[in-house]
C-alpha positions in Angstrom: 33.6 -52.0 41.6 30.5 -50.6 39.8 29.6 -48.8 43.0 33.0 -47.1 43.2 32.7 -46.0 39.5 29.3 -44.4 40.3 30.4 -42.7 43.5 33.8 -41.4 42.2 32.5 -38.9 39.6 29.9 -37.6 42.2 32.6 -37.2 44.8 34.9 -35.3 42.4 32.1 -33.0 41.4 31.3 -32.4 45.0 34.9 -31.6 45.9 35.2 -29.3 42.9 32.0 -27.4 43.8 33.2 -27.0 47.4 36.6 -25.7 46.2 35.0 -23.2 43.8 32.4 -21.9 46.2 33.0 -19.5 48.9 31.1 -17.3 51.2 30.5 -14.5 48.7 27.6 -12.1 49.3 26.2 -8.7 48.9 24.9 -8.1 52.4 21.9 -5.8 53.0 22.2 -3.3 55.8 19.3 -2.1 58.0 17.9 1.3 57.3 19.7 2.8 60.4 23.0 1.1 59.4 22.7 2.3 55.9 22.1 5.9 57.0 25.1 5.8 59.3 27.4 4.4 56.5 26.0 6.9 54.1 27.0 9.8 56.4 30.5 8.1 56.9 30.9 7.9 53.1 29.9 11.6 52.7 32.6 12.6 55.3 35.4 10.2 54.2 34.8 9.9 50.4 38.5 10.6 49.7 39.5 7.4 51.6 37.7 5.3 48.9 38.2 4.6 45.2 34.7 5.4 44.0 33.4 4.0 40.7 30.0 4.9 39.3 27.7 4.6 36.3 24.0 5.0 35.9 22.3 2.9 38.5 25.3 1.9 40.7 28.1 3.4 42.9 30.9 1.3 44.3 33.2 2.2 47.2 36.5 0.4 47.5 38.6 1.4 50.6 42.0 2.7 49.4 44.2 1.7 52.3 43.4 -2.0 52.6 44.9 -4.9 50.7 41.5 -5.6 49.0 40.5 -4.5 45.5 37.2 -4.3 43.7 37.5 -4.4 39.9 34.7 -2.9 37.8 34.3 -2.8 34.0 36.1 0.1 32.2 35.4 2.0 29.1 32.9 4.5 27.8 30.3 2.0 26.5 29.6 -0.3 29.4 32.2 0.8 31.9 32.3 2.8 35.1 33.6 6.3 35.7 35.9 7.0 38.6 35.6 9.9 41.1 38.8 11.8 41.0 37.9 15.1 42.7 35.5 16.8 45.1 33.5 18.4 42.3 32.6 14.9 40.8 31.8 13.6 44.3 29.5 16.6 44.9 27.8 16.0 41.6 27.0 12.4 42.5 25.6 13.3 45.9 23.5 16.1 44.3 22.4 14.0 41.3 24.0 16.3 38.7 26.6 14.1 37.1 26.7 14.2 33.3 26.9 10.4 33.3 23.5 8.8 33.4 21.2 8.5 36.4 23.4 8.6 39.5 20.8 11.0 41.0 18.5 7.9 41.4 21.2 6.0 43.3 22.4 8.2 46.2 20.0 7.7 49.1 19.2 4.1 48.2 20.1 1.4 50.8 23.8 0.7 51.1 25.1 -2.9 50.8 28.3 -4.5 51.9 30.5 -6.7 49.7 31.8 -9.8 51.5 34.0 -12.6 50.1 35.2 -15.5 52.2 34.2 -13.6 55.4 36.4 -10.6 54.4 34.9 -7.1 53.8 35.7 -5.5 50.5 33.6 -2.4 50.3 30.2 -0.9 49.8 27.8 -0.7 46.9 24.6 1.3 46.2 22.4 0.5 43.3 19.0 1.6 42.1 15.8 -0.2 43.0 12.7 0.2 40.9 9.5 -0.6 42.8 11.4 -3.3 44.8 12.8 -4.9 41.7 16.5 -4.5 40.9 17.3 -2.5 37.8 20.0 -5.0 37.1 21.7 -7.9 38.9 24.9 -7.7 40.8 27.4 -10.5 41.4 30.9 -11.0 42.8 33.6 -13.1 41.1 36.8 -13.9 43.0 39.9 -13.1 41.0 42.4 -13.9 43.8 42.8 -13.7 47.6 42.6 -9.9 47.6 40.7 -9.1 44.4 37.1 -9.4 43.3 35.4 -8.5 40.1 32.0 -6.8 40.5 29.6 -8.0 37.8 26.7 -5.8 37.0 24.2 -6.7 34.2 
């Protein structure tokens, strides 16, 4: 009986951990893959909801059933690309919002959750150290929250 009392809590914790975990990752692309995707994003930017702030750009494909949520608001939130002019400013590094000029051209990464592709992210690297850390939190089967801190 004592053996069962000891094993039961551990089994419950294990099952909870397995249920809460998933195959969530920010996947690095090779340099050649990154350059090819970067060209694709330049050509098809209007097919994506693009969110940015100093140090990070997020690409969420519009016509799929997946959604990437990012923080909103002027203090810590992201801005959204709504027109060609803003997109051109990001690529040229001339946005009025922080340091996106240091981001475009960095390696592109893919956002994957439970073996499903959600989108791309580019964020600034300083001497091989991340300027911040990036995480993915699952909201529901089709929505993730991108956490940047």
